C-alpha positions in Angstrom: -17.9 -68.3 -78.2 -14.3 -67.5 -79.0 -11.6 -66.4 -76.7 -12.0 -62.7 -77.6 -15.7 -62.9 -76.9 -15.1 -64.6 -73.5 -12.7 -61.8 -72.5 -15.1 -59.1 -73.6 -17.9 -60.9 -71.6 -15.7 -61.0 -68.5 -15.0 -57.2 -68.8 -18.7 -56.5 -69.2 -19.3 -58.4 -65.9 -17.1 -55.9 -64.0 -17.8 -52.3 -65.1 -15.4 -49.9 -63.5 -16.3 -47.8 -60.5 -17.0 -44.2 -61.6 -14.7 -41.6 -60.2 -17.7 -39.7 -58.8 -18.5 -42.7 -56.6 -15.1 -42.5 -54.9 -15.1 -40.5 -51.7 -12.8 -37.5 -51.9 -11.4 -38.0 -48.4 -8.5 -40.5 -48.1 -9.6 -42.3 -44.9 -13.1 -42.6 -46.3 -11.8 -44.0 -49.6 -9.7 -46.6 -47.7 -12.9 -47.8 -45.9 -15.0 -47.6 -49.1 -12.6 -49.8 -51.0 -13.1 -52.7 -48.7 -15.2 -55.3 -50.5 -14.6 -53.7 -54.0 -12.8 -55.6 -56.7 -9.4 -55.2 -58.4 -9.5 -56.5 -61.9 -6.4 -57.3 -63.9 -6.5 -58.3 -67.6 -3.6 -60.4 -68.6 -2.8 -62.1 -72.0 -3.7 -65.5 -70.4 -7.0 -64.2 -69.1 -8.6 -62.1 -66.4 -7.6 -62.3 -62.7 -9.4 -60.6 -59.9 -9.6 -60.3 -56.1 -11.9 -58.7 -53.5 -10.2 -56.0 -51.4 -10.0 -57.0 -47.8 -7.4 -54.7 -46.4 -6.3 -51.1 -47.0 -4.3 -48.3 -45.4 -4.8 -44.6 -45.8 -2.0 -42.1 -46.1 -3.6 -38.7 -45.5 -2.7 -35.0 -45.8 0.2 -34.1 -43.6 1.0 -37.8 -42.9 4.8 -38.2 -42.3 4.5 -41.8 -43.4 3.0 -40.8 -46.8 5.1 -40.7 -50.0 3.6 -37.3 -50.8 4.6 -35.7 -47.5 7.7 -33.8 -48.9 6.1 -32.9 -52.2 6.0 -34.2 -55.8 8.9 -36.0 -57.4 9.4 -38.0 -60.6 8.9 -41.2 -58.5 5.7 -40.3 -56.8 4.0 -37.9 -59.3 1.1 -40.4 -59.9 0.2 -40.1 -56.2 -0.7 -36.4 -57.0 -3.2 -37.3 -59.8 -6.9 -36.9 -59.0 -8.5 -39.7 -57.1 -8.8 -43.1 -58.7 -5.3 -43.5 -60.4 -2.7 -46.2 -59.7 0.4 -45.3 -57.9 2.9 -48.2 -58.1 6.2 -48.2 -56.4 8.8 -50.7 -55.3 9.3 -51.2 -51.6 12.8 -51.8 -50.2 13.9 -52.6 -53.8 12.0 -55.9 -53.7 8.2 -55.8 -53.9 5.8 -53.7 -56.0 2.9 -52.0 -54.1 -0.4 -50.9 -55.6 -1.9 -47.7 -54.3 -4.9 -45.6 -55.3 -4.5 -41.9 -55.5 -7.0 -40.0 -53.4 -8.6 -36.5 -53.1 -8.0 -33.6 -55.6 -5.2 -33.5 -58.1 -2.1 -32.1 -56.5 -2.9 -33.3 -53.0 -0.4 -36.3 -52.9 -2.5 -38.7 -50.7 -3.4 -42.3 -51.4 -4.6 -45.7 -50.3 -2.4 -48.8 -50.2 -4.2 -52.0 -51.2 -2.8 -54.4 -48.6 -4.6 -57.7 -49.3 -7.2 -59.3 -51.6 -9.4 -62.4 -51.4 -8.6 -64.2 -54.7 -11.6 -64.7 -57.1 -11.0 -65.2 -60.8 -7.9 -66.6 -62.5 -6.6 -68.4 -59.5 -4.4 -70.8 -61.5 -2.8 -67.8 -63.3 -2.1 -66.2 -59.9 -0.6 -69.4 -58.6 1.8 -69.5 -61.5 2.7 -65.8 -61.1 3.4 -66.4 -57.4 5.0 -69.9 -57.6 2.7 -70.8 -54.7 -0.4 -73.0 -54.7 -1.6 -72.2 -51.2 -4.8 -70.1 -51.7 -4.6 -68.2 -48.4 -1.1 -66.8 -49.3 -1.7 -65.8 -52.9 -2.7 -62.2 -52.3 -2.3 -61.8 -48.5 -0.1 -58.8 -48.3 0.7 -55.9 -50.7 3.8 -57.5 -52.3 2.1 -60.8 -52.8 -1.0 -59.4 -54.4 1.1 -57.3 -56.8 3.1 -60.4 -57.9 -0.1 -62.5 -58.2 -1.7 -59.9 -60.5 1.6 -59.1 -62.2 1.4 -55.4 -61.2 4.6 -53.4 -61.8 5.8 -49.9 -62.6 4.4 -50.1 -66.1 0.9 -49.6 -64.6 1.9 -46.5 -62.6 -0.5 -43.6 -63.3 -3.2 -45.8 -64.9 -6.7 -44.6 -64.5 -8.4 -47.3 -62.4 -11.9 -45.9 -63.2 -11.6 -47.1 -66.8 -11.5 -50.6 -68.2 -8.0 -51.5 -69.3 -5.2 -53.7 -68.0 -6.2 -52.8 -64.4 -9.3 -51.3 -62.9 -11.6 -51.1 -59.8 -15.0 -52.6 -59.9 -18.1 -53.2 -57.6 -18.9 -56.5 -56.1 -22.4 -57.8 -55.6 -21.7 -59.5 -52.3 -22.2 -57.9 -48.9 -18.7 -57.4 -47.5 -19.3 -57.9 -43.8 -18.0 -55.9 -40.8 -15.0 -53.6 -41.3 -12.3 -53.4 -38.6 -9.9 -50.5 -38.0 -6.4 -50.4 -36.5 -3.0 -48.7 -36.7 -1.0 -49.3 -39.9 1.6 -52.0 -40.3 5.3 -51.7 -40.8 5.8 -48.0 -40.5 7.7 -45.9 -38.0 6.4 -42.4 -38.7 2.9 -41.5 -37.5 2.6 -45.1 -36.6 -0.2 -44.7 -34.0 -2.8 -43.4 -36.4 -5.8 -45.8 -36.9 -5.8 -45.6 -40.7 -5.8 -49.3 -41.6 -9.1 -50.9 -42.6 -9.8 -54.6 -43.0 -12.6 -57.1 -43.4 -13.1 -58.9 -40.1 -12.9 -62.7 -40.2 -11.2 -62.8 -43.6 -8.4 -65.3 -43.8 -6.7 -63.2 -46.4 -6.1 -60.2 -44.2 -2.4 -59.7 -43.5 -0.5 -58.7 -40.4 -0.3 -60.0 -36.8 -3.3 -61.7 -35.3 -3.8 -58.9 -32.8 -4.6 -56.5 -35.8 -7.0 -58.9 -37.5 -9.5 -59.4 -34.7 
């Protein structure tokens, strides 16, 4: 089997989640995505991770990028659910979000952490870090490990391509819920979801129990 055949076989193993399967409520989508896969196709091969932590940014949420309306920077957030919204936080780290609800709503789900699965050596090179636990623990780290940047902004994550969402066959375990991390506006809303017991969940220990 040649390299192209291997790549196509890997893609066939991870069919994308259909848009109709995605909940049309932002908080429900954030919970639904726990245990699903993020698949990234790179020239060197496929890399993937299981989602273990998300945050929802809902309608009327002062912490959300869509709160004050659409701009050139955030317009992908206003696409129908299932599209990538990628932005740079504090001028340093890229962040991967999934647009949610109907087109024009401006809500989304931040993917905060992954459990690494496929292509771990590639992720280690991308991160310059060999410690498995730290490869994709946190939104900036996972974006670097999967080489996610602004070029993927607006991408349809419900179609196979350079980046998409897929199902996982494994049972994901118990989902925890807490306030979100690192925000000052609407900071007390319990809109963060995470896989209890996963070593790849980010944040303080008090928000991982």
